[in-house]
N, C-alpha and C positions, 0 to 999 in steps of 0.2 A: 553730500549728497549722491558723487560719483561714486564713491566705492560702495555706495550700496546697489546700485543699479544692477553690476554684475553679479551681484550676490541673489538679487530680486529676480531676475532673469533665468539663475540655474534654479531658482527654487520656484518657480513658474512653468518649469521645463520637468522638474522632479515632479510637480503636481500632476501636470498633464501626464506622462507617462502612468502615474499611480495612479488614477483614475483610469487609462486607457487598462490596465492591467485588471483593475479591480471589476473593470465591465467587460470581462469576458463573456463570451457566450456559453450558453451553457452544453454545445457540440465540443466548445474545448477543455470545459470541465472533465467531461465524460473522456475525452481523449485524455487529456491526461490520469485521471485513476486506471481506467485500465493499461496505460504505458506502464506506469508503478505495479499494479498489481501484475502485469505479465514479466517484469525484471523479478519481482519475488517469487514466481513461480519457475522459473527458469532456474534460480537456486536450490529453491526450497525443493521441488521436485524432479527437478532434472540432475543437477549438481548433486546434492545431498540424499536424495529420494534415488539416484542409482546406485551411488555407496549401501544405500540400508538394501535394496535388493540384490546386489552384489552384480550387477552389474556395471559397475566402474569400480575400480580398486579404490579404497579406503585411504584416503592424504589424509593427515592429521591435516596439514596447514591449508589446502583446498578445504577440507571440512569446516575448519575457523571462518577462514575468509568470506565462505557462500554464509555461514549461519550469523557473521557479523555485517554482511548488507541485508538479509532478509529483518534481520532487529530495527536497523537502520532505515530501512523501506517502509517497515509497518508503520513506521509514523506519519508518512506522507499521504495515502491516499485518500483521507479522512477529509481533503480540504475538495476535492473533487468531487464528492456528495452534496453542493449546495444547493439550497431550494432548488427547483423550477429542474433541476438536471435528471429528472424522473425520465423522459422523455427526450430524444433526438436522435443524435450521432447514434448508430446501433448501440444498445445496454441492455445488459441481462439485469440491474435494477428493478427489483420489484418496488413499487409506490408503497410498501410497508415499512421499508426502510426513514419514510418520510414520517408514517405514521406510528411507528415506534420506536423513537427515535432513542429511550431511553434503552431498551434490549438492543437495538443493533451498538450502540454506543458501549454499552456492558460486554459485548461482543467481539468488539475492538480493545477495549482493554485486556481482555480473554488472552487473547489474542498476544498481543503484548508481554504480557508477563510470561506466555510460553516461549514465544521467539527471543525473551529475554534470556530465560533456562539452555535452551541451546545453545545460544550463543556461549555463553557460561561452559556448557560443557560438551559442545560439538569438537575439539580437539584432544578428546578424554579416553579415545577409542573408539569402535563400533559401537559396539553393545549400548554403551553410552549414548552417542548421536542419536543412534534410532530410538531408543527408548524417549528420548525429550522431540526429535521429529514426531512420532509417534502420537504425542502430548499437545504437540506443536499443529500438526495437520487436524488433529479432532478441533483443538479451537477456529482455525480456519472455516473446517465444513460446517460446524457450528452457522457459522455465520452465513455461510453460502448455500445449505440448507432451506433456511428461513429465509433470505434478504435474495436469491438471487434465481434470476427463470436459467433456464437451464439451454434455452433456444432463443437466438437472438430476432426471431421472427415475430416472438411477443410481444415487442415495442413497434 
């Protein structure tokens, strides 16, 4: 029994921590999803978009790195759209996200498909990267057009 006490104590600490993490407030979810999407935007529109527009020189290695980051980051924000997070910390999320969950999830999947394509071709030259970036941007905008308020003061 003496050997079991430290294990049980460790499990209790892990359980308490897990419960605290699970019980995060809506504000923390909103902050999380906004931070992830901000990082996506940095790479997608700042780095890759700059190359596509010619305001930044095309660099194969930088393009591949940023496209890889976008492809990985696109998996992350969705858990931040938990029920009850439609209001709270400043958010642009429309209530339709939770009312039209299947459509929202489809847009998320469509975006993942396009970011994977972007990551696959970003190092194949400016034209290939630009074409894939356009498709990725279109997929992102589909969701933003339907599910994002343009003005933070609306929530």
